C-alpha positions in Angstrom: 56.0 -47.3 -64.2 56.4 -46.0 -60.7 57.1 -48.4 -57.9 55.6 -48.1 -54.4 56.2 -49.8 -51.1 53.4 -52.0 -50.0 54.3 -54.9 -47.7 57.0 -54.8 -45.0 59.2 -52.6 -47.1 59.1 -54.8 -50.3 58.3 -53.0 -53.5 55.4 -54.1 -55.7 54.3 -52.6 -59.0 51.1 -51.0 -57.8 49.6 -49.9 -54.5 46.8 -52.5 -54.3 43.3 -51.1 -54.7 44.5 -47.5 -55.2 45.2 -47.5 -58.9 42.7 -44.7 -59.7 43.8 -42.7 -56.7 47.5 -42.9 -57.8 46.6 -42.1 -61.4 44.7 -38.9 -60.2 47.7 -37.9 -58.0 50.1 -38.4 -60.9 47.9 -36.3 -63.2 47.7 -33.6 -60.6 51.5 -33.5 -60.2 52.2 -33.5 -64.0 49.6 -30.6 -64.3 51.5 -28.6 -61.5 54.9 -29.2 -63.2 53.4 -27.6 -66.4 51.9 -24.6 -64.6 48.5 -25.8 -63.5 48.6 -26.4 -59.8 45.6 -27.3 -57.4 44.5 -28.6 -54.1 44.1 -32.5 -53.6 42.2 -33.3 -50.5 42.4 -37.0 -49.4 40.0 -38.2 -46.5 39.1 -41.4 -44.9 39.0 -43.3 -41.7 42.2 -44.1 -39.6 44.4 -46.7 -41.3 42.7 -46.5 -44.8 45.9 -45.7 -46.5 46.1 -41.9 -46.6 49.8 -41.8 -45.4 50.6 -44.6 -47.8 49.2 -42.5 -50.7 51.2 -39.5 -49.5 54.4 -41.6 -49.7 53.6 -42.6 -53.2 52.8 -39.0 -54.2 56.1 -37.7 -52.9 58.0 -40.3 -54.7 56.2 -39.4 -58.0 56.9 -35.8 -57.4 60.6 -36.3 -56.9 60.7 -38.5 -60.1 59.0 -35.6 -62.0 61.6 -33.1 -60.7 59.3 -31.3 -58.3 60.5 -30.1 -54.9 58.6 -31.6 -51.9 57.7 -29.9 -48.6 55.9 -31.6 -45.7 54.0 -30.4 -42.6 51.5 -32.1 -40.3 49.1 -31.3 -37.5 49.4 -33.2 -34.3 46.9 -34.4 -31.6 48.4 -32.2 -28.7 46.4 -29.5 -26.9 49.6 -27.6 -26.3 50.4 -27.5 -30.1 50.7 -23.8 -31.1 48.7 -22.3 -34.0 49.9 -22.8 -37.5 52.0 -25.9 -36.6 51.6 -27.6 -40.0 52.8 -24.5 -41.6 55.6 -24.0 -39.2 56.9 -27.5 -39.8 56.7 -26.9 -43.5 58.7 -23.7 -43.2 61.7 -25.3 -41.5 63.7 -25.3 -44.8 61.7 -22.5 -46.5 63.1 -19.1 -45.2 60.7 -16.9 -47.1 57.7 -18.7 -45.7 59.2 -18.7 -42.2 59.7 -15.0 -42.4 56.1 -14.5 -43.6 54.7 -16.7 -40.8 56.7 -14.7 -38.2 54.7 -11.6 -39.3 51.4 -12.9 -38.0 49.5 -10.1 -36.4 49.1 -11.0 -32.6 45.5 -10.8 -31.5 44.0 -9.9 -34.9 40.7 -11.6 -35.7 40.6 -13.7 -38.9 38.5 -11.1 -40.8 40.8 -8.1 -40.1 42.9 -6.4 -42.8 46.1 -7.1 -41.1 45.4 -10.9 -40.9 44.4 -10.8 -44.6 47.7 -9.1 -45.6 49.6 -11.6 -43.6 47.8 -14.5 -45.3 48.5 -13.1 -48.7 52.1 -12.8 -47.8 52.5 -16.3 -46.6 50.7 -17.7 -49.6 53.0 -15.6 -52.0 56.1 -16.9 -50.3 55.0 -20.6 -51.0 53.9 -19.7 -54.7 57.3 -18.1 -55.2 59.1 -21.2 -54.0 57.1 -23.2 -56.5 58.0 -21.1 -59.6 61.4 -22.7 -60.5 60.9 -26.4 -60.3 57.3 -26.9 -59.1 56.4 -27.9 -55.6 54.4 -30.5 -53.8 53.3 -29.4 -50.4 51.8 -32.1 -48.1 49.8 -31.2 -45.1 48.8 -34.3 -43.1 46.3 -34.9 -40.4 44.3 -31.7 -40.8 41.5 -33.1 -38.7 43.8 -31.8 -35.8 44.6 -28.6 -37.4 43.7 -25.2 -35.8 41.4 -22.8 -37.6 44.2 -20.3 -38.5 46.1 -23.1 -40.3 43.0 -23.9 -42.3 42.2 -20.2 -43.0 45.8 -19.8 -44.3 45.1 -22.6 -46.8 42.0 -20.7 -48.0 44.2 -17.8 -48.9 46.4 -20.1 -51.0 43.7 -22.1 -52.9 42.5 -19.5 -55.4 46.0 -18.9 -56.6 46.9 -22.6 -57.2 45.4 -23.1 -60.8 47.8 -20.4 -62.1 50.9 -21.9 -60.3 53.3 -24.7 -60.2 52.2 -25.7 -56.7 50.0 -28.6 -55.7 48.9 -29.0 -52.1 47.9 -32.5 -50.9 46.0 -32.3 -47.7 44.8 -35.3 -45.7 42.3 -35.6 -42.9 40.5 -38.2 -41.0 36.7 -38.2 -41.1 35.9 -36.1 -38.1 32.6 -34.4 -37.7 32.5 -31.3 -35.6 36.2 -30.4 -36.3 37.3 -27.1 -37.9 38.2 -29.0 -41.1 34.7 -30.2 -41.6 33.3 -26.7 -41.1 35.9 -25.0 -43.4 36.3 -27.7 -46.1 33.4 -26.7 -48.3 35.0 -23.2 -48.8 38.2 -24.9 -50.2 36.4 -27.2 -52.7 36.3 -24.9 -55.5 38.0 -24.7 -59.0 41.2 -26.6 -59.1 40.3 -28.7 -56.0 39.8 -32.4 -56.1 38.4 -34.4 -53.0 39.4 -37.9 -53.0 37.8 -40.1 -50.2 39.5 -43.5 -49.6 37.3 -46.4 -48.7 38.2 -50.1 -47.8 39.8 -52.5 -50.1 37.4 -55.0 -51.9 37.7 -58.7 -51.3 39.4 -59.1 -54.7 41.9 -56.3 -53.6 42.6 -58.4 -50.4 43.3 -61.5 -52.5 45.7 -59.4 -54.6 47.4 -58.2 -51.5 48.0 -61.8 -50.3 49.2 -62.8 -53.8 51.7 -59.9 -53.9 53.2 -60.8 -50.5 55.7 -63.7 -50.9 55.5 -64.5 -47.2 51.8 -65.1 -47.3 50.6 -68.7 -48.0 46.8 -68.3 -48.5 44.7 -70.9 -47.1 40.9 -71.6 -48.0 38.7 -68.6 -47.4 41.4 -66.3 -45.9 40.9 -63.4 -48.2 37.2 -63.4 -47.7 37.6 -63.8 -43.9 40.1 -61.0 -43.6 37.9 -58.7 -45.7 34.8 -59.6 -43.5 36.7 -58.8 -40.3 38.5 -55.7 -41.4 36.1 -54.0 -44.0 39.1 -53.8 -46.2 41.0 -51.4 -44.0 44.7 -51.7 -44.9 46.1 -51.1 -41.5 43.9 -53.8 -39.9 44.8 -56.2 -42.7 48.5 -55.6 -42.1 48.0 -56.1 -38.4 46.4 -59.4 -38.9 48.8 -60.5 -41.6 51.8 -59.8 -39.5 50.2 -61.8 -36.6 49.7 -64.7 -39.0 53.3 -64.7 -40.3 54.8 -68.0 -40.2 51.5 -69.9 -40.4 51.4 -72.5 -43.1 48.5 -71.7 -45.5 46.4 -70.0 -42.8 42.6 -70.3 -43.1 39.6 -68.4 -41.7 39.7 -70.8 -38.7 43.2 -69.9 -38.0 42.2 -66.2 -38.0 39.4 -66.8 -35.5 41.8 -68.7 -33.3 44.4 -66.0 -33.4 41.8 -63.3 -32.3 40.6 -65.6 -29.5 44.3 -66.2 -28.2 45.7 -62.7 -28.6 44.2 -60.1 -26.2 47.0 -57.8 -27.2 45.8 -57.9 -30.8 42.3 -57.4 -29.8 43.3 -54.4 -27.8 45.1 -52.8 -30.8 42.1 -53.4 -33.0 39.7 -51.8 -30.5 41.9 -49.1 -29.4 39.6 -46.3 -30.6 36.8 -47.9 -28.3 39.0 -47.0 -25.2 39.1 -43.3 -26.2 35.2 -43.0 -26.0 33.3 -41.9 -23.0 32.2 -44.5 -20.3 28.6 -44.3 -21.6 29.6 -44.8 -25.2 31.8 -47.9 -24.2 28.9 -49.4 -22.3 26.5 -49.0 -25.3 29.2 -50.5 -27.7 29.7 -53.5 -25.3 25.9 -54.1 -25.6 26.1 -53.4 -29.4 28.7 -56.0 -29.8 26.2 -58.6 -28.4 23.1 -57.3 -30.4 24.9 -56.7 -33.7 23.7 -56.5 -36.4 20.8 -55.0 -34.6 22.0 -51.6 -33.4 18.6 -49.8 -33.0 18.6 -47.3 -30.2 15.4 -48.6 -28.5 16.9 -52.1 -28.4 20.2 -50.8 -27.0 18.4 -48.7 -24.5 16.6 -51.7 -23.1 19.7 -53.8 -23.0 21.8 -51.0 -21.2 19.1 -49.5 -19.0 20.0 -46.0 -20.4 17.5 -43.5 -21.8 17.1 -43.8 -25.6 18.3 -40.2 -26.0 21.6 -41.0 -24.2 22.0 -44.2 -26.4 21.7 -42.1 -29.5 24.4 -39.6 -28.3 26.6 -42.6 -27.5 26.1 -44.1 -31.0 26.8 -40.7 -32.5 30.0 -40.3 -30.5 31.1 -43.8 -31.7 30.3 -43.0 -35.3 32.4 -39.8 -35.1 35.3 -41.8 -33.7 35.0 -44.2 -36.6 34.1 -47.2 -34.5 30.6 -47.3 -36.1 29.7 -46.1 -39.6 26.4 -45.4 -41.6 25.0 -48.7 -42.8 22.5 -49.9 -45.2 20.2 -51.8 -42.7 17.1 -50.5 -41.0 19.1 -49.3 -38.0 21.1 -46.9 -40.0 24.4 -47.8 -38.4 26.9 -50.8 -38.2 30.4 -51.6 -36.9 33.0 -50.0 -39.1 34.8 -53.3 -39.1 33.5 -56.7 -38.0 37.0 -57.1 -36.4 36.2 -54.3 -33.9 33.0 -55.8 -33.0 34.7 -59.2 -32.5 37.4 -57.5 -30.3 34.8 -55.8 -28.1 32.8 -59.1 -27.8 35.9 -61.2 -27.0 36.8 -58.7 -24.1 33.5 -59.3 -22.3 33.7 -61.6 -19.3 31.5 -64.8 -19.3 29.1 -63.3 -16.7 28.7 -59.9 -18.5 28.3 -61.7 -21.9 25.6 -64.0 -20.6 23.8 -61.1 -19.0 24.0 -59.0 -22.2 22.6 -61.9 -24.2 19.7 -62.4 -21.7 18.8 -58.8 -21.8 19.2 -58.6 -25.6 16.8 -61.6 -25.9 14.2 -59.9 -23.8 14.6 -56.6 -25.7 14.2 -58.3 -29.0 11.1 -60.2 -27.8 9.6 -56.8 -26.9 10.8 -54.9 -29.9 8.2 -53.0 -31.9 10.3 -53.9 -35.1 9.9 -57.6 -36.0 13.1 -59.7 -35.9 13.8 -63.2 -37.0 12.9 -65.8 -34.4 16.3 -67.4 -35.0 17.9 -64.1 -33.8 16.0 -64.2 -30.5 16.8 -67.9 -30.1 20.5 -67.4 -30.6 20.6 -64.9 -27.7 18.8 -67.5 -25.5 21.4 -70.1 -26.6 24.1 -67.8 -25.2 22.8 -67.0 -21.8 22.7 -69.1 -18.5 19.9 -67.0 -17.1 17.0 -68.7 -15.2 14.3 -69.9 -17.6 16.7 -69.8 -20.6 16.2 -73.5 -21.5 12.5 -73.2 -21.9 12.8 -69.9 -23.9 15.5 -71.3 -26.1 13.2 -74.3 -27.2 10.3 -72.1 -27.7 12.1 -69.6 -29.9 14.1 -72.4 -31.9 10.7 -74.1 -32.6 9.4 -70.7 -33.9 12.5 -70.4 -36.0 11.9 -73.9 -37.4 8.4 -73.0 -38.4 9.6 -69.8 -40.1 12.2 -71.8 -42.1 9.7 -74.4 -43.3 7.3 -71.5 -44.3 10.2 -70.1 -46.4 10.7 -73.5 -47.9 14.1 -73.9 -46.2 13.7 -77.7 -46.0 17.5 -78.1 -45.1 
């Protein structure tokens, strides 16, 4: 049994919700030790647990007697090419010497660049021959094309080596890693996409943490607000530390009283363009309806511009593909709640007013109760009469559906 850190530095027997991923990593490392290396690609949104899985993989590798090397890309426009490999080469003289031979100004397809790539790959393969080697390359969504092309030289040689490469990247449409990844996913390559923890996993997380006294409905409330994202879960649990048997009500109160916490949760929203932020502020009010025509009516922006804003938010991981008719939803209810909580009273009232009008005029039928709820939350002139009319319609719909309670 391998022991992995999970909560605030305390070890537990398993990494909650990642049993199958850990088993796959361990199997890949054992295979590499026995002469059958490969590439393991781990992807997922920010905070989903990629780095935690890397920590576990490095610990398993050392327990198996493998050497471990680590490099990462960084989000810095001044970062030089090949930075992940340069960091990896700090204590690998043969690789450092090979990287130094990179032909300046050569295009990726030239013979000089090809010979250089083969030389760098051979240096790493040689390092792995004695004891086996795990090479971790993190955050390749920020990597330059040359770094990824060098990885392409290495991949075909891995199945006949004692080298396993564990590469991580954040879902990032339009980045070089998305363009070049299909060329890496061949024989000896495994792509593991991490998703959110399940409600049962969240309950196990709470049970594994001695400092967490779980109150009624807390696990379900945490999952509903975070989508099972471990980083967001940890953020909320740390903020709730010291509470006696916290409940879903305590969680709501915490989010209402802690603007700093809301800002951390919604940090990615602040990185978006002004147009996308405006659309998301409206979406926080109209949710779960995120149809572009409705948001265009609420924001006053052209529908094409709203579509571009929604695509930008999806690329940033704020929205995700959903199962509803609109095709998108907030990646986490917690993000939606944070954006909504940051709306001033006047802006919130105005957005609910425009949302009510947009839903009334929508070509797609919506429940009368949804329209009524928006009229409930606005102080606009005429809201009282509209509220009564739509709640009466909602009551008729409920009776027609035999909802007598």
